[in-house]
N, C-alpha and C positions, 0 to 999 in steps of 0.2 A: 516293465513288471506291471501286472494288472492289478486292478482294485481288490479283487478277491484274495490275491497273493499278499498284498500290502496288509489288509485286514487280518489275514492268518498270522503274519509276522507280529503285528501290534498285540493280538490276543495272546500269542505265545510269550511275549515279552512281559505282558501284564501277569500272565500265571506265573512266571518265573519270579517276578518282583513280588508278588503275593506270597508265594511260598518262601522265599528268602526273608521277608519281613517276618512272617510266622515263626520260622526257625530261629532267626537271630534275635529278636525280641517279642516273645509271646506275650508279654504283659501290654506292650504298646499295641500289638495287633488286636488283641481283646478289647482293648480301649476304643480303637477305631471302629471296630465292629459295633460296639455298644453306641458310639456316636451316630453311626449310619442308621441303626435301628431306631434310635431317638428321632432322628430327623425324618424317617419314613413315617414314624408314628405321629409326629406333629403335623405333617403334610395331610395324612388321612384325616386327623381330627379337624383341621382347618378346611378340608373339602366338605366333611360332614356338616361342619358350622355353616358353611356356605350354602349347602343344599337345604339345610333346615331354614335358613333366612329366606331362601327362594320360596319355600312352601308356605311359610307364615305369612 
């Protein structure tokens, strides 16, 4: 089994898991998405603060 095939299998499994989670518990899925976006937002703010500190 090649690396490309393994990646395809993992991606397929991840998609199935995400769809199952959304269908089975939509409230929990929405909560996880919100937490993910908050994490991305916090990371972007931290990078912005770091860049500002470098310029100052």
